[in-house]
C-alpha positions as CSV (number, residue, x, y, z in Angstrom):
1,X,0.0,-0.1,-0.1
2,X,1.5,2.8,-0.9
3,X,2.0,5.9,1.7
4,X,-1.4,8.4,1.8
5,X,-1.6,11.5,3.8
6,X,-4.2,14.1,6.0
7,X,-3.7,17.4,7.5
8,X,-3.7,17.9,10.5
9,X,-5.7,20.7,10.8
10,X,-5.6,23.7,13.6
11,X,-8.1,21.5,16.5
12,X,-6.2,18.1,16.2
13,X,-8.4,16.7,13.7
14,X,-7.6,14.4,10.3
15,X,-9.4,12.9,7.7
16,X,-8.3,9.6,7.5
17,X,-8.0,9.3,3.8
18,X,-10.6,6.9,1.7
19,X,-8.3,4.1,1.0
20,X,-7.5,4.2,3.9
21,X,-11.2,3.9,5.6
22,X,-11.6,1.0,3.2
23,X,-8.5,-1.0,3.8
24,X,-9.7,-1.1,7.9
25,X,-13.6,-1.3,7.1
26,X,-13.6,1.7,8.6
27,X,-17.3,3.4,9.5
28,X,-18.6,6.6,11.3
29,X,-18.1,5.8,14.7
30,X,-15.6,3.3,15.1
31,X,-13.0,3.4,17.6
32,X,-9.9,3.3,16.6
33,X,-6.3,3.1,18.5
34,X,-3.1,4.0,18.2
35,X,0.2,2.6,19.3
36,X,3.5,4.8,19.2
37,X,6.7,3.7,19.2
38,X,9.7,6.3,19.0
39,X,8.3,8.8,16.2
40,X,6.6,6.3,14.4
41,X,2.1,6.1,15.3
42,X,0.2,3.0,13.9
43,X,-3.4,3.8,13.5
44,X,-5.5,0.7,13.5
45,X,-9.0,-0.7,14.0
46,X,-9.5,-1.2,17.6
47,X,-11.6,-4.6,18.4
48,X,-13.6,-4.5,21.4
49,X,-11.7,-6.9,23.4
50,X,-8.8,-4.7,23.3
51,X,-10.6,-1.8,24.5
52,X,-12.3,-3.6,27.4
53,X,-8.2,-5.4,28.0
54,X,-6.8,-1.5,28.3
55,X,-9.5,0.1,30.1
56,X,-8.9,-3.1,32.7
57,X,-5.7,-2.6,32.2
58,X,-5.3,1.5,32.9
59,X,-6.5,1.5,36.4
60,X,-3.8,-1.3,37.0
61,X,-0.8,0.8,36.0
62,X,-1.3,4.1,36.9
63,X,0.7,3.8,40.2
64,X,3.1,4.0,37.5
65,X,2.8,7.0,35.2
66,X,4.3,9.9,36.3
67,X,7.4,11.8,34.1
68,X,9.9,9.7,37.1
69,X,8.4,7.0,35.7
70,X,8.7,7.9,32.2
71,X,12.4,8.5,32.1
72,X,13.3,5.7,34.2
73,X,11.9,3.1,31.3
74,X,12.2,5.0,28.5
75,X,15.3,3.5,27.1
76,X,13.2,0.2,27.7
């Protein structure tokens, strides 16, 4: 698949290009998730099981969500 671009607007919204929406079977109202690794962001259609898992995990990991922790584990 060719690289496809979209412009980030003043309100930090961007349109997902039609070719990407088709490829991911996205429709209005779908949840999407972003995985950020270094300076690369990966967008994917959210799976409802993943959402439930992520929401459950958020509460458990909040104790490690400080700036000090981010700095300590950044290079891992």
